[in-house]
C-alpha positions in Angstrom: -38.8 -59.5 -12.0 -42.1 -58.2 -10.5 -43.6 -59.7 -7.4 -47.1 -59.4 -6.2 -47.8 -56.1 -4.4 -47.5 -56.1 -0.6 -48.6 -53.9 2.2 -45.1 -53.8 3.9 -41.7 -53.0 2.5 -38.5 -54.3 4.2 -34.9 -53.6 3.9 -32.4 -56.2 5.0 -29.6 -56.2 7.5 -27.0 -58.6 6.1 -23.8 -60.3 7.0 -21.7 -62.9 5.3 -18.5 -64.9 5.9 -16.6 -67.7 4.3 -13.8 -70.0 5.5 -11.5 -72.3 3.6 -11.5 -75.0 6.2 -9.1 -77.9 5.6 -9.5 -77.8 1.9 -6.8 -76.6 -0.5 -9.3 -74.6 -2.6 -12.3 -72.4 -1.9 -15.2 -73.8 -3.9 -18.0 -71.8 -2.2 -19.3 -68.5 -3.7 -22.0 -66.1 -2.5 -23.6 -62.9 -3.8 -26.1 -60.2 -2.8 -27.4 -58.3 -5.8 -30.0 -55.5 -6.1 -32.0 -55.4 -9.3 -32.4 -52.4 -11.5 -35.8 -52.1 -9.7 -34.7 -51.0 -6.3 -37.3 -53.1 -4.6 -35.8 -56.4 -5.6 -32.8 -58.2 -4.0 -31.3 -61.6 -4.8 -29.3 -63.5 -2.2 -27.5 -66.5 -3.6 -25.0 -69.2 -2.4 -23.3 -71.8 -4.6 -21.0 -74.7 -3.5 -18.8 -76.2 -6.2 -18.9 -79.9 -5.8 -15.6 -81.1 -4.5 -15.7 -84.4 -6.3 -15.3 -82.6 -9.6 -12.1 -81.0 -10.9 -13.7 -77.7 -11.6 -16.1 -77.2 -8.7 -14.9 -73.6 -8.1 -15.5 -72.7 -11.7 -19.0 -74.1 -11.5 -19.9 -72.1 -8.4 -18.4 -68.9 -9.9 -20.4 -69.3 -13.1 -23.6 -69.6 -11.0 -22.8 -66.2 -9.3 -21.8 -64.5 -12.5 -25.0 -65.5 -14.3 -27.1 -64.3 -11.4 -25.3 -60.9 -11.2 -25.5 -60.3 -14.9 -29.2 -61.2 -15.1 -30.3 -59.3 -12.0 -28.4 -56.1 -12.8 -29.4 -55.9 -16.5 -32.6 -53.9 -16.9 -35.4 -55.8 -18.4 -33.4 -59.1 -18.5 -35.6 -61.2 -16.2 -37.2 -63.9 -18.4 -40.5 -64.1 -16.6 -42.5 -61.6 -14.5 -43.5 -64.3 -12.1 -40.8 -64.6 -9.4 -40.7 -68.3 -9.1 -40.8 -68.9 -12.9 -38.0 -66.3 -13.2 -35.9 -68.1 -10.6 -36.5 -71.5 -12.3 -35.4 -70.0 -15.7 -32.4 -68.4 -14.1 -31.5 -71.9 -12.7 -31.6 -73.4 -16.1 -29.5 -70.6 -17.5 -26.9 -71.3 -14.9 -26.9 -75.0 -15.7 -26.5 -74.4 -19.4 -23.7 -71.8 -18.8 -21.7 -74.4 -16.7 -22.0 -77.0 -19.5 -20.9 -74.5 -22.1 -17.7 -73.8 -20.2 -16.8 -77.2 -18.7 -17.5 -80.9 -19.0 -16.7 -81.5 -15.4 -17.8 -78.5 -13.4 -20.8 -79.0 -11.0 -22.4 -76.8 -8.3 -25.2 -76.7 -5.8 -27.4 -73.6 -5.7 -29.7 -71.9 -3.1 -31.1 -68.5 -3.8 -33.9 -66.3 -2.5 -35.5 -63.3 -4.2 -36.7 -60.6 -1.7 -39.4 -58.1 -2.6 -41.9 -56.5 -0.3 -42.9 -58.9 2.4 -42.3 -62.0 0.1 -39.3 -64.2 -0.2 -39.2 -66.6 -3.2 -36.6 -69.4 -3.0 -35.1 -72.1 -5.1 -32.5 -74.8 -4.3 -30.7 -77.7 -6.0 -28.3 -79.8 -4.0 -27.5 -79.6 -0.3 -26.8 -75.9 0.3 -29.6 -74.7 2.5 -32.0 -71.8 3.2 -33.4 -71.5 6.7 -36.3 -69.2 7.8 -36.4 -68.4 11.5 -39.0 -66.3 13.5 -38.7 -65.6 17.2 -36.2 -68.4 17.6 -38.3 -71.0 15.8 -37.4 -72.6 12.5 -40.3 -72.2 10.1 -38.7 -74.0 7.2 -35.6 -75.2 5.7 -35.0 -76.4 2.2 -34.7 -80.2 1.6 -31.4 -81.5 0.5 -31.2 -83.5 -2.7 -29.1 -86.1 -1.1 -29.1 -89.8 -0.1 -29.3 -88.9 3.6 -32.3 -86.6 3.1 -34.1 -89.6 1.5 -33.1 -91.8 4.5 -34.5 -89.2 6.9 -37.7 -88.9 4.9 -38.1 -92.7 5.1 -37.6 -92.6 8.9 -34.4 -94.5 8.7 -32.4 -91.8 10.5 -33.1 -88.7 12.5 -32.4 -85.2 11.2 -29.7 -84.9 13.8 -27.8 -87.8 12.2 -27.7 -86.3 8.7 -24.5 -84.4 9.1 -22.4 -87.3 10.3 -23.9 -90.1 8.0 -21.3 -91.7 5.7 -23.5 -90.9 2.7 -23.9 -87.3 3.5 -22.1 -86.0 0.4 -24.0 -88.2 -2.1 -26.2 -85.8 -4.1 -28.6 -86.8 -6.8 -29.3 -83.3 -8.2 -26.9 -80.5 -9.1 -26.2 -77.9 -11.8 -24.0 -79.0 -14.6 -23.9 -82.4 -16.4 -26.2 -84.2 -18.7 -29.3 -84.2 -16.4 -31.5 -81.1 -16.4 -31.8 -79.6 -12.9 -35.0 -80.2 -11.0 -35.1 -77.5 -8.4 -37.4 -77.2 -5.4 -39.1 -73.8 -5.2 -41.3 -72.0 -2.7 -42.6 -68.7 -1.3 -42.4 -67.3 2.2 -44.2 -64.3 3.8 -41.8 -62.2 5.9 -42.5 -60.5 9.2 -40.3 -57.9 11.1 -37.3 -59.6 12.7 -37.4 -62.7 10.6 -34.0 -64.2 9.9 -33.0 -66.0 6.7 -29.8 -68.0 6.6 -28.2 -69.4 3.4 -25.4 -71.8 4.0 -23.2 -74.4 2.5 -23.0 -77.9 4.0 -19.7 -77.0 5.6 -21.8 -74.8 8.0 -24.9 -76.8 8.7 -23.0 -80.0 9.3 -21.4 -78.4 12.4 -23.7 -75.5 13.5 -27.0 -76.1 15.1 -30.2 -74.1 14.4 -30.3 -72.6 17.9 -26.7 -71.5 17.4 -27.6 -69.8 14.2 -30.5 -67.9 15.8 -28.7 -67.0 19.0 -25.5 -65.7 17.2 -27.6 -63.6 14.8 -29.7 -62.2 17.7 -26.7 -61.3 19.9 -24.4 -59.8 17.3 -24.0 -57.7 14.2 -24.8 -60.1 11.4 -21.3 -59.8 9.9 -19.8 -60.7 13.2 -22.3 -63.5 13.7 -21.5 -65.0 10.3 -17.7 -64.8 10.9 -18.1 -66.4 14.3 -20.3 -69.3 13.0 -18.1 -70.1 10.0 -15.0 -70.1 12.2 -16.7 -72.5 14.6 -17.8 -74.7 11.8 -14.3 -75.3 10.5 -12.9 -75.7 14.0 -15.4 -78.4 14.7 -14.7 -80.0 11.3 -11.0 -80.3 12.2 -8.7 -82.0 9.7 -11.6 -82.8 7.3 -13.4 -79.4 7.5 -15.1 -78.4 4.3 -15.4 -74.9 3.0 -17.9 -73.1 5.2 -20.0 -70.1 3.9 -22.9 -68.4 5.6 -25.1 -65.5 4.5 -27.5 -64.0 7.1 -30.4 -61.6 6.3 -32.7 -60.0 8.9 -36.0 -58.2 7.9 -36.2 -54.6 9.0 -39.3 -52.5 8.2 -38.2 -49.7 5.8 -39.3 -47.0 8.3 -37.1 -48.4 11.0 -33.9 -48.5 9.0 -30.9 -46.7 10.6 -28.0 -47.5 8.3 -28.3 -46.4 4.6 -29.0 -49.4 2.5 -26.8 -48.5 -0.4 -23.8 -48.1 2.0 -24.3 -51.6 3.3 -24.9 -53.0 -0.1 -21.7 -51.4 -1.4 -19.8 -53.1 1.6 -21.3 -56.4 0.5 -20.1 -56.0 -3.0 -16.6 -55.1 -1.7 -16.6 -58.2 0.4 -17.6 -60.4 -2.5 -15.0 -58.9 -4.9 -12.2 -58.8 -2.4 -12.8 -62.1 -0.7 -10.4 -65.0 -0.7 -10.9 -67.2 -3.7 -8.1 -69.6 -3.1 
């Protein structure tokens, strides 16, 4: 995938963590994959929908399809980043349907290149973009409660606890073709991107996300926040997964990128998939 040329190149500090919560199965999956072009990086999070028997399978297919496409030279279907993400989304949807009649998954992913971040989401896993403590954007959930908020029936603060919170009208898998939301962000030094499943955003506030990431190593911050999420969820706590990324100008990088990326892969491959 080739993005538009930019005047600034970033590397990305990263940290991720996942917790089982009170569920008997881990249905969240995440990945961080560098393309054959060393300038491109894909961050992705999928949440298998718990109301379906094969939610974990659906989420794993999403991650597998992303990894295969990103790391195969010349495999991207379109040179335009947003068109490429949309075609990857369709490929994931079709792969789920080939392997299962019941598997479903949400998806949120962001392609990072230069000072641009191209994102796509389907469902209620979220991407947040923070700068200097302020939320610049978050993806919209494809859910009943998001529609209620858009209509002014409830406040955003009420979304997490509303009885209809888990009712989604878009997902990957099933008879209906996915209709993703897509967008593009311009990144500045110090910007924070957070990808999370609903098990995180239901219980962790936006100021808590920013403050934890500012005060800690991102791996420690992600671990602290996912632990807090499942503790607050109590006996009904969902799987909680969080991926944090902070933009660092390439000239200011202290830790070798490939070393951190290898650690990310090790975390993904060795993580608990109960």
